N, C-alpha and C positions, 0 to 999 in steps of 0.2 A: 453182466457176467464177465469174469476175468478170462482172458484168452492168452494162450502161449503156444509156441511151436518152434522147431529148430529147422534151419535151412542153410543154403549156401548162396553166396553173393554171385550173381551172374554178371552184372555190369550196369552201366548207366545209359539212359536214353532219354527221350522226351516224348510227352503225350500232349496232344492239343485238346484243351477243354472246350466246353460249349461256346465260350466267348471267342475262341480262336487263338487263345494265348498258349504259348509253349510252356509246359510244366516239366522241369527236370526231375526225373525219377530214377530210383535204383530198383532193378528187378531182382527179386529174391526167389530162388527155387525152394519152396517150403515142403517139408514132409515127403512121404508119409512118415509120421512118428508113431511109435508103439508105446502104450502105457506099460512100463516095466514094474513100477512099484507105487504103492499108495501109502501116504502118511496120514494118520488120523489123530485127533486130539485124545481119544481114549487110550491109544497105545503109545503114541510118540509125543503127545503134548502139543501138536500143531498140525495144520492141514496143508498137505502138499501132494504133488503128483510128479513122479519121475518119468521123463520121456526118453526114449531111445531113438537114435537116428543113424542112418547110413549102415546098411548091412555089411557084415564083415565075416570072413571064414572063421570057424571055431579055432583053428590052429594059431590064429593071430591074437587071441585073447590070453590074458594071464589067468591063472587058476582062480584067483578071487573074483575076477570079472566074469569068468565062465560060470562059476558056481552061483553067483548072484543072479545071472540071467536064466540059468537052468531052473533055479528055484521059482522064478516067475512063470515058467512053463511056456515061454514064447517060442515060436517056431523058427524065427530067424534072429541071429545074434546081432547086436548093434555096437557100432564103434564109439558113438558119442552118447553119453548119458548126462542128462541135465534135469535138475529138480526145479519146479516152479510152484509158486504159492497159489494153487488152484483148489477149488472145492472138490475134495476127493470123492464125495458122495455121488458126483455126477459122472464118474468114470469107473471103468472096470479094467482089471489087468488084461492086456491083450487088445484093448480098443485101439483103433487106428484114427489118428488125427491128421487131417489134410487141410488144404487151403480153404475148404468150405467153412472153417471156423471163423474166418474173417470176412468183413464186408466193406464196401467202399464207404469212406467217411470215418472209419475207426481211427483212433489215435494210438500209436504204438511207440514203445521204446526198443531200440535195436542195440544189442551188445555184440562186440566182436573184438578180435585181436588186430590192432593197427599194424600197418606195414612196418617192417623193421628196416632201419637205415644204417645200422651199425654204429660205430663210434664216430660222432660228429663234433665239430667245434661250435663255439658260441654263436657264430654268425648264422649258420644254418639251423642250429638247434633252438636258439633263443632270439634270433633276429638282432644280434648285436651289430653295432656300427663298424664299418671298415675305416681304418686310419687313412689319412690323406696320402695319396700316392706321389709324394714329393721327395726330392733328394734328401737323403739322410734318414729316411723312415726305416730303412733296413728291412729284413725279411720277417717283419712282425705285423704286417698290415691287417691280418685276420686274427691276431692274438688277442686275448682278453685284456692283458695288461695288469697293473697292480690293483689289488683289492684290499690291501691292508689299511687299517684305520689308525695308524700311529701307535703310540705307547698304550693307549687305552682304546679298545680292549686288547690290542696286540695280537689278535688272531682273526681268522675268518670264520664266521658263524656257519653252522651246518645248514644245508639247504640253499646255499648261494648258487645262483645260476652259473653253470660252467660247462665245459666239454664233457661228453660222456655218451652212454648208450641212448640212441634216439629211436623211438617207436617200439614195436613188438611188445605192447602192453594192452591190457584190457581197457576198452573205451566204450562208453554207452552214449548214444545220441537219443535225446529225449523228445517226446511229443511230435512224432512224424505222422503226417496224414497218409492213410491208405488211399491211393488214387484209383487203383484198379486191381481186381481179383479175377484171375482166370482159373477156374476149377478144373478145366480139362487139361491144361498144361501144368497145373499145380504151382502157379507163380503168383506172387504178390508184388505190386509196384508201389513203393512208398516215395513221397516227395522228399527230395534232397539226397544228400550223400550219407553213406554209412561206413564204418571203419572196416579195414581189411582189404586184402587183394581179391581178385576174381577167383572164385572157387573156395574162398575162406568160409568157415562155419560161423554162422551168426545165430543169435537167440532173439526171437521176436516175442514180445509180450505186451499186454495192455499197458498204456502209459500210466505212470504214477502221478502225473500232473492232471488235476481236475480243471477243465476249462469251463469257466462260468459265463453264461450268457449275460450280456450287458443289459441292465434294467432300463436304460434310457438311450435315446438316440445320441449319436456322437455330437458333442458340443452343447448338450442340454443338461444342466445340473439338476439334481434332485433336491437341492437345498432351496427352499422358497425365498430365502433372503438374497440368493444370488440369481433369482429368476429375473427375466426382463421386465420392463415397466408395464408391458401388456398384461403380465400375470400378477405382478406385485405392485399394488397401487401406492405402497409406502416408499418406494424408491424416489429419490429426488427428481429423476428425470420425468416421473409421472406427475409429481406435484407441481412442477414448473409449467406444465402445459396450460 
């Protein structure tokens, strides 16, 4: 079953597993989210569910936003609306989605807005090298330098690494493990880091990456021609015995 929810980033910590190893996790305060709208194949041509998150006063909504939510008939208006590709037949408008949707061992993708760092140079933004701090270098140690390629082509192609706005863009981290779910506190802990500052809004959904179980043990090939002499008598090492 596809799963999805909206939440806010709380911060990072660590959890010790059964083997005593420290697992770095990010804690996400998820839900409760309200189903605001359903999209069906018959009416819209595709299946989806729109979720609302973070209650907001009516006076802070625009007229289109207010009219859209009043049409749904929900009791509390939501600040954040996000559509997810979920089976609409399993939800009804007004349903509440909480952390109970997820379970330990699930794999999820987390989307958020990365931290904005303003206008930055190539050293910080792209990891460019710093010029040698020797006499005569001048005040250009952290400058990018010449990028021209001579007469041909005679200009710099678009997309070349350079100084500019760093961060403040949508980033998705794929295939994170759900390490722990606390339904009472409404939090989900996922392995690793996720984009955004503390308190930033993030979208959590089932991972688009399908993890396949390995058919054989590590180091053992399924190809009989590559099997060891104990299995394949045609190998030279077996015939020479």
